[in-house]
C-alpha positions as CSV (number, residue, x, y, z in Angstrom):
1,X,-46.9,-16.1,-13.4
2,X,-45.6,-17.7,-16.6
3,X,-42.1,-17.3,-18.0
4,X,-43.3,-14.9,-20.7
5,X,-45.3,-12.8,-18.2
6,X,-42.4,-12.6,-15.7
7,X,-40.0,-11.6,-18.5
8,X,-42.4,-9.0,-19.7
9,X,-42.8,-7.6,-16.2
10,X,-39.1,-7.3,-15.7
11,X,-38.6,-5.8,-19.2
12,X,-41.2,-3.1,-18.4
13,X,-38.9,-2.0,-15.5
14,X,-35.7,-2.1,-17.4
15,X,-34.3,-0.4,-20.5
16,X,-32.2,-3.3,-21.7
17,X,-33.2,-6.5,-23.4
18,X,-34.3,-9.3,-21.1
19,X,-33.8,-13.0,-22.1
20,X,-35.9,-15.6,-20.3
21,X,-36.2,-19.4,-20.5
22,X,-38.8,-19.1,-23.3
23,X,-36.6,-17.0,-25.5
24,X,-34.8,-18.6,-28.4
25,X,-31.6,-16.9,-27.3
26,X,-31.7,-18.2,-23.8
27,X,-29.4,-21.3,-24.1
28,X,-26.7,-19.3,-25.9
29,X,-27.0,-16.4,-23.4
30,X,-26.6,-18.6,-20.3
31,X,-23.5,-20.5,-21.5
32,X,-20.1,-19.5,-20.1
33,X,-16.6,-20.5,-21.0
34,X,-16.4,-23.5,-18.5
35,X,-18.3,-26.4,-20.2
36,X,-19.0,-27.9,-16.7
37,X,-21.2,-24.9,-15.7
38,X,-24.9,-25.5,-16.7
39,X,-27.1,-23.1,-14.8
40,X,-30.5,-21.7,-15.6
41,X,-31.2,-18.2,-14.5
42,X,-34.7,-16.8,-14.4
43,X,-33.7,-13.7,-16.3
44,X,-30.6,-12.5,-18.2
45,X,-30.6,-8.7,-18.5
46,X,-28.4,-7.7,-21.5
47,X,-27.4,-4.2,-20.5
48,X,-26.7,-1.4,-22.9
49,X,-25.4,1.1,-20.4
50,X,-25.3,2.4,-16.9
51,X,-29.0,3.0,-16.6
52,X,-29.8,-0.6,-17.4
53,X,-27.3,-1.8,-14.8
54,X,-28.8,0.5,-12.1
55,X,-32.3,-0.7,-12.9
56,X,-31.2,-4.4,-12.8
57,X,-29.4,-3.9,-9.4
58,X,-32.4,-2.2,-7.9
59,X,-34.8,-4.8,-9.2
60,X,-32.6,-7.6,-7.8
61,X,-32.2,-5.9,-4.4
62,X,-35.9,-5.1,-4.0
63,X,-37.0,-8.7,-4.8
64,X,-34.1,-10.4,-3.0
65,X,-32.9,-12.2,-6.1
66,X,-29.7,-14.1,-6.4
67,X,-27.5,-12.0,-8.7
68,X,-24.7,-13.0,-11.0
69,X,-22.6,-10.5,-13.0
70,X,-21.3,-11.4,-16.4
71,X,-18.5,-9.5,-18.1
72,X,-16.5,-11.8,-20.5
73,X,-18.1,-14.9,-19.0
74,X,-14.6,-16.5,-18.8
75,X,-14.2,-17.0,-15.0
76,X,-13.3,-20.7,-14.3
77,X,-15.6,-20.9,-11.3
78,X,-18.7,-20.1,-13.4
79,X,-20.1,-17.4,-11.1
80,X,-21.1,-15.3,-14.1
81,X,-24.4,-17.3,-14.2
82,X,-26.8,-18.6,-11.5
83,X,-29.8,-20.8,-11.1
84,X,-33.2,-19.2,-10.7
85,X,-31.9,-15.7,-10.3
86,X,-30.9,-12.6,-12.3
87,X,-27.8,-12.3,-14.5
88,X,-26.6,-8.8,-15.1
89,X,-24.9,-9.3,-18.5
90,X,-22.5,-6.6,-19.6
91,X,-21.4,-8.3,-22.8
92,X,-23.2,-5.9,-25.1
93,X,-21.2,-3.0,-23.5
94,X,-18.1,-2.8,-25.7
95,X,-17.2,0.9,-26.0
96,X,-13.4,1.5,-26.0
97,X,-11.8,5.0,-26.0
98,X,-8.0,5.4,-26.3
99,X,-6.2,8.6,-25.4
100,X,-2.8,8.1,-27.1
101,X,-1.4,11.4,-25.7
102,X,-2.2,10.6,-22.0
103,X,-1.6,6.9,-22.7
104,X,-4.9,5.9,-21.1
105,X,-7.9,3.9,-22.2
106,X,-11.5,3.7,-20.9
107,X,-13.4,0.5,-21.7
108,X,-16.8,-0.8,-20.7
109,X,-17.3,-3.9,-18.7
110,X,-18.2,-6.3,-21.5
111,X,-14.8,-5.8,-23.3
112,X,-12.4,-8.7,-23.6
113,X,-8.6,-8.4,-23.6
114,X,-8.4,-9.2,-27.3
115,X,-10.8,-6.4,-28.1
116,X,-8.9,-4.0,-25.8
117,X,-5.5,-5.0,-27.3
118,X,-6.8,-4.4,-30.8
119,X,-7.6,-0.8,-30.1
120,X,-4.6,0.1,-27.9
121,X,-2.1,-1.6,-30.3
122,X,-3.3,0.7,-33.0
123,X,-1.2,3.3,-31.1
124,X,1.6,0.9,-30.0
125,X,0.2,0.8,-26.5
126,X,-1.0,-1.9,-24.1
127,X,-2.5,-2.4,-20.7
128,X,-1.3,-5.4,-18.7
129,X,-3.8,-8.2,-19.2
130,X,-3.9,-11.9,-19.0
131,X,-2.6,-14.7,-21.3
132,X,-5.9,-15.7,-23.0
133,X,-7.4,-13.0,-25.2
134,X,-11.0,-14.1,-24.7
135,X,-10.9,-13.3,-21.0
136,X,-13.0,-10.3,-20.0
137,X,-11.2,-7.3,-18.7
138,X,-13.6,-7.0,-15.7
139,X,-13.2,-10.3,-13.9
140,X,-9.4,-10.5,-14.5
141,X,-8.8,-7.0,-13.3
142,X,-10.9,-7.1,-10.2
143,X,-9.1,-10.3,-9.1
144,X,-5.7,-8.9,-9.8
145,X,-4.7,-9.7,-13.4
146,X,-1.5,-11.6,-14.0
147,X,-0.2,-11.7,-17.6
148,X,2.8,-11.2,-20.0
149,X,3.5,-7.7,-18.8
150,X,3.5,-8.4,-15.1
151,X,7.2,-8.0,-14.3
152,X,7.6,-4.8,-16.3
153,X,4.3,-3.0,-15.6
154,X,2.6,-4.9,-12.8
155,X,-0.9,-6.4,-12.5
156,X,-4.0,-5.3,-14.4
157,X,-5.4,-3.8,-11.1
158,X,-2.1,-1.9,-10.6
159,X,-2.8,-0.1,-13.8
160,X,-6.3,1.0,-12.9
161,X,-6.8,4.8,-12.8
162,X,-10.5,4.8,-12.1
163,X,-13.7,2.8,-12.4
164,X,-17.4,3.6,-12.7
165,X,-19.3,1.2,-10.4
166,X,-23.0,0.6,-9.5
167,X,-23.1,-0.4,-5.8
168,X,-25.8,-2.5,-4.1
169,X,-27.9,0.6,-3.3
170,X,-28.2,1.3,-7.0
171,X,-25.9,4.4,-6.9
172,X,-23.4,5.0,-9.7
173,X,-20.1,5.9,-8.2
174,X,-16.7,6.8,-9.6
175,X,-13.8,5.3,-7.6
176,X,-10.2,6.4,-8.0
177,X,-7.2,7.5,-5.9
178,X,-8.9,10.8,-5.2
179,X,-12.6,9.9,-5.3
180,X,-14.2,7.2,-3.2
181,X,-10.7,6.1,-2.5
182,X,-11.6,3.4,0.0
183,X,-13.7,1.6,-2.6
184,X,-10.9,2.0,-5.1
185,X,-8.6,0.3,-2.8
186,X,-11.0,-2.6,-2.4
187,X,-11.8,-3.3,-6.0
188,X,-8.2,-3.7,-6.9
189,X,-8.1,-7.4,-6.0
190,X,-11.4,-7.5,-4.1
191,X,-13.3,-9.0,-7.0
192,X,-17.0,-8.3,-7.6
193,X,-17.8,-8.0,-4.0
194,X,-18.8,-4.3,-4.0
195,X,-20.9,-3.8,-7.1
196,X,-21.0,-3.9,-10.9
197,X,-18.1,-2.2,-12.5
198,X,-19.4,-0.8,-15.8
199,X,-16.2,0.9,-17.0
200,X,-12.5,0.7,-16.4
201,X,-9.8,3.4,-17.0
202,X,-6.3,1.9,-17.4
203,X,-2.8,3.4,-17.7
204,X,-1.2,2.3,-21.0
205,X,2.4,1.5,-21.8
206,X,4.5,1.4,-25.0
207,X,4.5,-2.3,-26.1
208,X,5.0,-3.8,-29.6
209,X,3.7,-3.9,-32.2
210,X,6.2,-6.8,-32.3
211,X,7.8,-8.6,-29.4
212,X,10.0,-11.6,-28.9
213,X,8.3,-14.8,-27.6
214,X,10.2,-17.9,-26.5
215,X,8.3,-21.2,-26.6
216,X,10.7,-24.2,-26.2
217,X,8.8,-27.5,-25.5
218,X,11.1,-30.1,-24.0
219,X,10.2,-33.8,-23.5
220,X,9.0,-34.3,-19.9
221,X,11.9,-36.7,-19.2
222,X,14.2,-33.7,-19.6
223,X,12.4,-31.7,-16.9
224,X,14.8,-32.4,-14.1
225,X,17.6,-31.0,-16.2
226,X,16.0,-28.0,-18.0
227,X,13.7,-26.6,-15.3
228,X,16.6,-25.9,-12.9
229,X,18.3,-24.1,-15.8
230,X,15.1,-22.1,-16.2
231,X,15.0,-21.3,-12.5
232,X,18.5,-19.9,-12.7
233,X,17.7,-18.0,-15.9
234,X,14.7,-16.1,-14.7
235,X,16.3,-14.9,-11.5
236,X,18.8,-13.0,-13.6
237,X,16.4,-12.0,-16.3
238,X,15.5,-8.3,-16.9
239,X,12.0,-7.1,-15.9
240,X,11.0,-7.0,-19.6
241,X,10.9,-10.8,-19.3
242,X,7.8,-12.6,-17.9
243,X,8.0,-16.3,-18.0
244,X,6.4,-19.7,-17.1
245,X,7.4,-23.3,-17.0
246,X,4.3,-25.2,-18.1
247,X,3.9,-28.9,-17.7
248,X,1.6,-30.1,-20.4
249,X,1.0,-32.5,-23.3
250,X,1.3,-31.5,-26.9
251,X,-2.2,-30.8,-28.1
252,X,-3.6,-32.9,-31.0
253,X,-4.0,-29.9,-33.3
254,X,-2.6,-29.0,-36.7
255,X,-0.2,-26.5,-35.3
256,X,2.0,-29.3,-34.0
257,X,3.7,-32.1,-36.0
258,X,1.7,-35.4,-35.9
259,X,4.5,-37.4,-34.3
260,X,4.6,-34.9,-31.3
261,X,0.9,-34.9,-30.5
262,X,0.1,-36.2,-27.0
263,X,3.8,-36.2,-25.9
264,X,4.2,-35.0,-22.3
265,X,6.4,-31.9,-22.2
266,X,7.6,-29.0,-20.1
267,X,7.3,-25.7,-22.1
268,X,9.6,-22.9,-21.1
269,X,7.7,-19.9,-22.3
270,X,8.5,-16.2,-22.0
271,X,7.8,-12.8,-23.6
272,X,10.2,-9.9,-23.7
273,X,8.2,-6.7,-24.0
274,X,11.1,-4.5,-25.1
275,X,12.7,-4.3,-28.6
276,X,12.6,-7.6,-30.5
277,X,16.3,-7.5,-31.0
278,X,16.9,-7.2,-27.3
279,X,14.3,-9.9,-26.7
280,X,16.0,-12.3,-29.1
281,X,19.2,-12.0,-27.2
282,X,17.6,-12.2,-23.8
283,X,15.4,-15.2,-24.4
284,X,17.9,-17.3,-26.5
285,X,19.1,-19.4,-23.5
286,X,15.6,-20.8,-23.0
287,X,15.9,-22.6,-26.3
288,X,19.3,-24.2,-25.5
289,X,18.9,-26.0,-22.2
290,X,18.5,-29.3,-24.0
291,X,17.0,-30.6,-27.3
292,X,13.5,-29.1,-27.7
293,X,10.9,-31.4,-29.1
294,X,9.2,-28.3,-30.6
295,X,10.4,-24.7,-30.7
296,X,7.7,-22.1,-31.3
297,X,9.9,-19.1,-30.6
298,X,10.1,-16.0,-32.7
299,X,9.4,-12.4,-33.2
300,X,5.6,-11.9,-33.5
301,X,2.9,-9.2,-33.0
302,X,2.1,-8.6,-29.3
303,X,-1.6,-9.4,-30.1
304,X,-0.6,-12.8,-31.5
305,X,1.3,-13.6,-28.2
306,X,-1.9,-12.6,-26.3
307,X,-3.8,-15.2,-28.4
308,X,-1.4,-18.1,-28.3
309,X,-3.3,-20.0,-25.6
310,X,-6.7,-19.4,-27.1
311,X,-6.9,-22.5,-29.4
312,X,-6.1,-24.8,-26.5
313,X,-8.6,-23.4,-24.0
314,X,-11.8,-23.0,-26.1
315,X,-15.1,-21.9,-24.7
316,X,-17.5,-24.8,-23.9
317,X,-15.3,-27.5,-25.4
318,X,-13.7,-28.5,-22.0
319,X,-14.5,-28.8,-18.4
320,X,-12.2,-26.6,-16.2
321,X,-11.3,-26.7,-12.6
322,X,-8.3,-24.5,-11.7
323,X,-6.7,-23.9,-8.4
324,X,-3.5,-22.1,-7.4
325,X,-1.0,-21.7,-4.6
326,X,1.9,-19.3,-4.0
327,X,5.1,-21.2,-3.4
328,X,7.6,-20.3,-0.7
329,X,10.4,-21.1,-3.1
330,X,11.4,-23.4,-6.0
331,X,14.1,-25.6,-4.6
332,X,14.7,-29.1,-5.9
333,X,12.2,-30.7,-3.5
334,X,9.4,-28.4,-4.8
335,X,10.4,-29.1,-8.4
336,X,10.3,-32.8,-7.9
337,X,6.8,-32.6,-6.4
338,X,5.6,-30.7,-9.4
339,X,7.3,-33.1,-11.9
340,X,5.8,-36.1,-10.2
341,X,2.4,-34.5,-10.3
342,X,2.9,-33.7,-14.1
343,X,3.6,-37.4,-14.7
344,X,0.4,-38.4,-13.0
345,X,-2.1,-36.0,-14.6
346,X,-5.4,-37.7,-15.2
347,X,-6.0,-35.6,-18.4
348,X,-3.5,-34.7,-21.1
349,X,-5.2,-31.4,-21.5
350,X,-4.3,-30.3,-17.9
351,X,-1.6,-27.7,-17.5
352,X,0.6,-27.1,-14.5
353,X,2.2,-23.7,-15.0
354,X,4.8,-22.3,-12.6
355,X,4.5,-18.5,-12.9
356,X,7.6,-16.5,-12.2
357,X,6.7,-13.2,-10.4
358,X,8.9,-10.4,-9.2
359,X,9.7,-7.0,-10.7
360,X,6.9,-4.4,-10.9
361,X,4.1,-6.7,-9.7
362,X,6.0,-7.4,-6.4
363,X,6.9,-3.8,-5.6
364,X,3.6,-2.6,-4.0
365,X,3.2,-3.3,-0.4
366,X,0.6,-5.7,1.0
367,X,-1.5,-2.7,2.1
368,X,-1.4,-0.7,-1.1
369,X,-4.4,-2.6,-2.6
370,X,-6.8,-5.3,-1.6
371,X,-4.7,-7.8,-3.7
372,X,-2.4,-8.2,-0.7
373,X,1.0,-9.6,-0.2
374,X,3.3,-9.6,-3.2
375,X,6.4,-11.2,-1.8
376,X,6.0,-14.7,-3.4
377,X,8.4,-15.2,-6.3
378,X,6.4,-18.2,-7.8
379,X,2.8,-19.3,-8.2
380,X,1.8,-22.8,-9.0
381,X,-1.5,-23.0,-11.0
382,X,-3.2,-26.4,-11.3
383,X,-5.2,-25.9,-14.5
384,X,-7.2,-29.1,-14.7
385,X,-8.9,-29.4,-18.1
386,X,-10.7,-32.4,-19.6
387,X,-13.4,-33.2,-22.1
388,X,-15.6,-36.1,-20.8
389,X,-18.1,-35.1,-18.1
390,X,-17.8,-38.7,-16.8
391,X,-14.3,-37.7,-15.6
392,X,-15.4,-34.7,-13.6
393,X,-15.0,-36.3,-10.2
394,X,-11.7,-37.9,-11.0
395,X,-10.1,-34.7,-12.2
396,X,-11.5,-32.5,-9.4
397,X,-10.4,-35.1,-6.8
398,X,-6.9,-35.2,-8.3
399,X,-6.6,-31.4,-8.3
400,X,-7.7,-31.0,-4.7
401,X,-5.3,-33.7,-3.6
402,X,-2.4,-32.0,-5.3
403,X,-3.4,-28.6,-4.0
404,X,-3.6,-29.9,-0.5
405,X,-0.2,-31.7,-0.8
406,X,1.6,-28.6,-2.2
407,X,0.6,-26.6,1.0
408,X,3.7,-28.0,2.6
409,X,5.7,-25.6,0.3
410,X,3.4,-22.6,0.7
411,X,2.1,-20.1,3.2
412,X,-1.4,-20.9,1.9
413,X,-1.8,-17.7,-0.1
414,X,-3.2,-18.0,-3.6
415,X,-4.5,-16.2,-6.7
416,X,-8.2,-15.8,-6.3
417,X,-8.9,-15.8,-10.0
418,X,-7.8,-19.5,-9.9
419,X,-9.6,-20.7,-6.8
420,X,-11.5,-23.8,-7.9
421,X,-15.1,-23.3,-6.9
422,X,-14.1,-21.6,-3.6
423,X,-15.3,-24.6,-1.6
424,X,-13.1,-23.6,1.3
425,X,-15.2,-20.5,1.9
426,X,-13.9,-17.8,4.2
427,X,-10.8,-19.7,5.1
428,X,-9.7,-19.5,1.4
429,X,-10.6,-15.8,1.1
430,X,-8.7,-14.9,4.3
431,X,-5.7,-16.9,3.2
432,X,-5.6,-14.9,-0.1
433,X,-5.9,-11.4,1.4
434,X,-4.2,-11.8,4.7
435,X,-5.7,-10.9,8.1
436,X,-5.3,-7.1,8.0
437,X,-6.6,-6.7,4.4
438,X,-9.4,-9.1,5.0
439,X,-10.7,-7.0,8.0
440,X,-10.5,-3.9,5.9
441,X,-12.4,-5.6,3.1
442,X,-15.1,-6.7,5.6
443,X,-15.5,-3.0,6.6
444,X,-15.9,-2.0,3.0
445,X,-18.5,-4.8,2.4
446,X,-20.4,-3.5,5.5
447,X,-20.4,-0.1,3.9
448,X,-21.2,-0.8,0.3
449,X,-23.0,-4.2,0.3
450,X,-24.2,-5.0,3.9
451,X,-26.9,-7.4,2.7
452,X,-24.4,-9.3,0.5
453,X,-26.3,-8.8,-2.7
454,X,-23.1,-9.5,-4.6
455,X,-22.1,-12.9,-3.2
456,X,-21.5,-15.1,-6.3
457,X,-17.8,-14.5,-6.1
458,X,-14.9,-15.2,-3.8
459,X,-17.2,-13.8,-1.2
460,X,-16.2,-11.4,1.6
461,X,-18.9,-11.9,4.1
462,X,-20.4,-8.8,5.7
463,X,-20.7,-8.7,9.4
464,X,-24.5,-8.9,9.4
465,X,-24.7,-11.8,6.8
466,X,-25.5,-14.4,9.4
467,X,-28.9,-12.9,10.0
468,X,-29.8,-12.3,6.4
469,X,-32.7,-14.1,4.6
470,X,-31.9,-16.5,1.8
471,X,-32.3,-15.2,-1.7
472,X,-35.7,-15.8,-3.2
473,X,-37.1,-15.6,-6.7
474,X,-39.9,-13.2,-7.6
475,X,-43.2,-14.9,-7.6
């Protein structure tokens, strides 16, 4: 069967548009944010609604196809696309409905956080998202969702009210605290293991339209002085403040003075989600721990804060390999290890953020959702970023070595949205969820996806998976 014939056959069974290798749109449709990912699916089904997703899931299950699910296409691991299988592409599904009275929003699975923010901010409301506006709401939320509102309002998954999801049997289900509640527990942190989430309903909170942002970039040689000051500051900061210490190099872009470009720095960044006046007072100390090389602080629209990282992490322009690890603490020994790592980064584009947690995101118990234990106060993210494919091995090797070394300061838990390529398999997944939650997730996988149709993710292996046939393409 030729490519055109196979595409025609699939298209006759589905309502959506099907893009195959012979289609002029194919190369654009298969690209994802991470420039290192270059996969060639047999079909890309660009879904217009629930019926298209149901048909695509049923087709893939019947023909034992490898399945990838694409929302925003932004996940670092690149699991939104696969070789010689079927991609269920939700990116055409962009409907957003805001209820300003109930302070809720329902959005389809192809929406990005920038698109959601634009609609909710029209009413002075926001749902907790990430820190890059081009990220899809689907992948971020299903893996947890850590962003600028985390300490005041929690994770993205903490603010889910309900979802509509197509499970592996092709059934369209609603999951919430009162309907299919076991599945609702699992999707809040369990990733895409249980089906294709086609719509999300979030609780909204009053935020903006303007907030105070602090962005003081200190020379890296001042890190041993200013980062301990930041550590003391954040532990006394109100929950309206969410902050990071980011080890980086000043990007070579017009936004920065020419004489600063390429300089290694530690950026003390924070957002205060309350009134701008209160935020200015609360964040002022971050700008006074030394002599900043650059100070990007100021009152600005919330949507602008959400987009601040966008120019430095563009789609397709860089190769990305990101891993993370929760830290037991942030004493001087831990800080020294991170600073030494920052000094040895193989790429100036690589970021080493230390995320400060606490507040609302740490209040739920480990059993309240699949996300698991919330007790860690700090997360180290190793965001390796580079431009030359010839440097792939060097940067990945450096990242893995640092990640392994930092385990001496960690229980081994991590944030699964930043898990590299998940090379460690079930050991990595179990470390993230903890033993009790992992067992519960396996039971859910056995119930809703016993054949492991949805396995291109941080996969929870169903009990029967060892005896399953390998995925095959339709002949």
